[in-house]
LOGU-39519 format. One record per residue (C-alpha): residue in three letters; y, z, x; chain; residue number from 1. Coordinates in nm, 3 decimals, decimal comma. Example, Ala and Ser with C-alpha at 12.3 -4.5 7.8 and 13.67 -1.06 7.14 Angstrom:
REM LOGU-39519
REC  aa   north      up    east ch   i
REC ALA  -0,450   0,780   1,230  A   1
REC SER  -0,106   0,714   1,367  A   2
This chain:
REM LOGU-39519
REC  aa   north      up    east ch   i
REC UNK  -2,058  -1,370   3,380  A   1
REC UNK  -1,988  -1,429   3,011  A   2
REC UNK  -1,734  -1,694   2,911  A   3
REC UNK  -1,411  -1,566   2,752  A   4
REC UNK  -1,434  -1,478   2,385  A   5
REC UNK  -1,804  -1,392   2,376  A   6
REC UNK  -1,769  -1,014   2,400  A   7
REC UNK  -1,877  -0,812   2,099  A   8
REC UNK  -1,600  -0,600   1,953  A   9
REC UNK  -1,737  -0,260   1,855  A  10
REC UNK  -1,474  -0,181   1,592  A  11
REC UNK  -1,569  -0,473   1,367  A  12
REC UNK  -1,778  -0,371   1,071  A  13
REC UNK  -2,092  -0,553   0,970  A  14
REC UNK  -2,040  -0,484   0,599  A  15
REC UNK  -2,107  -0,764   0,355  A  16
REC UNK  -1,788  -0,929   0,228  A  17
REC UNK  -1,629  -0,773  -0,079  A  18
REC UNK  -1,698  -0,973  -0,395  A  19
REC UNK  -1,336  -0,926  -0,505  A  20
REC UNK  -1,217  -1,091  -0,182  A  21
REC UNK  -1,440  -1,389  -0,249  A  22
REC UNK  -1,300  -1,432  -0,600  A  23
REC UNK  -0,937  -1,340  -0,524  A  24
REC UNK  -0,854  -1,336  -0,151  A  25
REC UNK  -0,639  -1,039  -0,050  A  26
REC UNK  -0,706  -0,828  -0,361  A  27
REC UNK  -0,907  -0,565  -0,174  A  28
REC UNK  -0,618  -0,522   0,070  A  29
REC UNK  -0,377  -0,469  -0,221  A  30
REC UNK  -0,616  -0,210  -0,370  A  31
REC UNK  -0,638  -0,023  -0,038  A  32
REC UNK  -0,257  -0,026  -0,003  A  33
REC UNK  -0,208   0,108  -0,357  A  34
REC UNK  -0,476   0,375  -0,304  A  35
REC UNK  -0,303   0,485   0,015  A  36
REC UNK   0,036   0,507  -0,160  A  37
REC UNK  -0,114   0,703  -0,451  A  38
REC UNK  -0,283   0,944  -0,214  A  39
REC UNK   0,032   1,013  -0,013  A  40
REC UNK   0,240   1,066  -0,326  A  41
REC UNK  -0,013   1,280  -0,514  A  42
REC UNK  -0,082   1,506  -0,213  A  43
REC UNK   0,292   1,562  -0,172  A  44
REC UNK   0,285   1,417   0,180  A  45
REC UNK   0,571   1,190   0,079  A  46
REC UNK   0,906   1,284  -0,066  A  47
REC UNK   1,206   1,101  -0,204  A  48
REC UNK   1,029   0,806  -0,367  A  49
REC UNK   1,261   0,508  -0,422  A  50
REC UNK   1,177   0,175  -0,585  A  51
REC UNK   1,414  -0,120  -0,603  A  52
REC UNK   1,388  -0,490  -0,672  A  53
REC UNK   1,475  -0,706  -0,372  A  54
REC UNK   1,374  -1,056  -0,492  A  55
REC UNK   1,361  -1,212  -0,833  A  56
REC UNK   1,287  -1,577  -0,757  A  57
REC UNK   1,040  -1,735  -0,700  A  58
REC UNK   0,854  -1,407  -0,756  A  59
REC UNK   0,960  -1,052  -0,833  A  60
REC UNK   0,922  -0,835  -0,522  A  61
REC UNK   0,990  -0,462  -0,514  A  62
REC UNK   1,052  -0,234  -0,219  A  63
REC UNK   0,887   0,111  -0,231  A  64
REC UNK   1,031   0,367   0,014  A  65
REC UNK   0,879   0,707   0,087  A  66
REC UNK   1,005   0,972   0,325  A  67
REC UNK   0,726   1,125   0,534  A  68
REC UNK   0,858   1,458   0,667  A  69
REC UNK   0,535   1,545   0,854  A  70
REC UNK   0,545   1,217   1,045  A  71
REC UNK   0,923   1,235   1,078  A  72
REC UNK   0,952   0,885   0,940  A  73
REC UNK   0,958   0,658   0,641  A  74
REC UNK   0,706   0,422   0,481  A  75
REC UNK   0,828   0,098   0,327  A  76
REC UNK   0,594  -0,121   0,126  A  77
REC UNK   0,666  -0,449  -0,054  A  78
REC UNK   0,485  -0,501  -0,384  A  79
REC UNK   0,485  -0,764  -0,655  A  80
REC UNK   0,530  -0,682  -1,025  A  81
REC UNK   0,156  -0,645  -1,098  A  82
REC UNK   0,092  -0,413  -0,803  A  83
REC UNK   0,396  -0,200  -0,892  A  84
REC UNK   0,276  -0,165  -1,252  A  85
REC UNK  -0,067  -0,055  -1,123  A  86
REC UNK   0,102   0,202  -0,900  A  87
REC UNK   0,318   0,334  -1,184  A  88
REC UNK   0,011   0,395  -1,403  A  89
REC UNK  -0,058   0,704  -1,192  A  90
REC UNK   0,095   1,022  -1,336  A  91
REC UNK   0,174   1,167  -0,991  A  92
REC UNK   0,381   0,859  -0,907  A  93
REC UNK   0,578   0,879  -1,232  A  94
REC UNK   0,638   1,251  -1,168  A  95
REC UNK   0,760   1,178  -0,815  A  96
REC UNK   1,010   0,927  -0,955  A  97
REC UNK   1,141   1,187  -1,199  A  98
REC UNK   1,196   1,455  -0,933  A  99
REC UNK   1,546   1,484  -0,791  A 100
REC UNK   1,573   1,545  -0,418  A 101
REC UNK   1,845   1,778  -0,285  A 102
């Protein structure tokens, strides 16, 4: 019998670590989050995009809300100023902000 904690987990990847994570921990996670948001907005999976500032000190934090009609739910993501600016560079995101919802 194996001692606890020695079982191999099959869902763990054996990929080499991302160079960006070595230089700036967490950056690859931020990139994946932004890519996911861009994809949902550009494919019109999400409606009624709302962005508002919720903290100013010690760091600016923004709340991004999307309605997901297909999932019958809502996605809320917290982003800092830099990540929000990266998200807003996408034309589909700017267009979604300009659309008025009934």
